[in-house]
N, C-alpha and C positions, 0 to 999 in steps of 0.2 A: 245742826251743830250748836246753835245758840241754845236750843232747848236742852241739849245734853249738858252743856256747860252750866246752865241754870240749875238743872237737877243735881249735878255733882256738887255745886256750891250750897245746896239746900238740903243735904242728906238729913233724914230724921234722926234726932239724937237717941231715940229709943232702940235703934237697930243694934243688935249685938255684933260681935267681931266677925262671926262667920257670914252673916247676911251682908255686912259692909264689905268684906273682902270679895264676896261673890259679885256684888253690885259693881264694884270698881273694876273687877276682871272683865265683866261684860262691857263696861264703858271703854276699857282699853281696846277690846276687840272691835267695837264700833269705830273708834278713832282710827285704828289701824286699817280697817276696811275702807273707810272714807279716804284715808291718806293714799291708798293705792291709785285712786283716780284724782290725783292732786291738781290736774289741769282744770277740773271742773269745780274745785273747792276754793273758797276764799281763804288765802294763805294766812291772813291775819287771824281769822276766826279759828282756823286749824291750830295755829300756834297757841292761841288762848285756851283751846280745848286741851291740848297737851300739857300746858302749864297748870290748868285747873286740876287735871288728873294727878299731876305730880305733887301739887300742893296738898291734895287730899290723901294721897297714899304715902308720900315720903315726908310730908310736913313742910312748913315754910317758916323760917325765922322771921321773915318780914310780916307774915300774917300775925304771928305772936306779938311782934313789936307794935303793930296797929292795934291789936286787942288790948295790950298793956296801956297804950296811949288813950284808948277809948274808955277804959275802966276808970281812969283818973280825970277824964274830961279834957285831955290835951290833944285830941286828934282833930285835925281840920282838913277840909278839902278846899284847894285853891280853884275858884271858878275861872281865874285867868290862866293859870298854868296847867290845869287839869291834872293835879297830882295831890297825894296825901302829904300833909305837913304835920309834924309833931312839935307842939310848942313846948319848949324846955324851961323857959323862965319868962316871967311877966313883971314889968314894972308899970308905973302909972302911964307912961307914954310909949313904951316900946315892948314888943313881944318878940322874943328870940326863938328860933326853932331849927328843925332839921327837915330837909326835903327827902321824901322817900321815892326813889326811882325804882319802880317795880311794875310788873305786869298786873299786879293787883289794882293799880291805877286804871288800867284799861278795863278790867272786869267791873270795877265800880262805875266807870263812865258809861259802860254799856248796860248798866242795870242788872248785872249778873252776880254781884256780891251782896246777897240778900240780907245779911246780918247788919249792914250799915245803912244809915239814912242821914240826910242832912237836916239840921235843926232849923226852925224858922226864927233865926236871930239875925242881928246886924253882922255884916261882914267886918273882918279886921285884916290888917296887913301884918305879916310876920316877916321879920328880918332873919334870914337863914345863913348861918355861918358854916353849916355843914350840909353834906348831901350823902345819903347812904344808898348805894346802888347794888342790886342783885348781881350785876356783872362783875362785882369786886372792885369797881373803880371809885371807891369812896374817897372823897377829898374835902378839904376845908377850903372855902372861898377866901380869897385875899381880902375882898371887901364884901361884907354881908349883902346878900341878894334880897331885894324886897319882893316878897311873894304876896301879890295883891288879892283882895277880895276873897278871904278865907272864911268859910262857914264851919261852925262846929259840927262834928259827926257824932251821932248817937246810935244806940241799938234800936 
């Protein structure tokens, strides 16, 4: 299952639309077949496989958001909270940002989000006044939450 997820998240860019569509149809069949014996399958990994397939076939606004943050150097990974954080503003002493609550966090944590890697730089703390969640439960914090030990993410 992990290999399937890894392959789905690292599809060659040179594939045309027909090859891509065929590949993801086969992936869906594999996921559905494995799902039939759900008692023998790690449910968290199964959920990640379904999510990865959905991201690759229907798209993910959160993946686009991460890529946008990455392109301008504002994407971070919190070693403490194990989540992506997008820095929105920086002053001399504080960095403000947004917490991203997404299964993309789990894919990255498991090493299955191949296009992102951590930079070898000093960690920073980011004060987050907002949280964006795929579940639709976005909300602003009454008091900014300190997200500790964030490392910049790069391609």
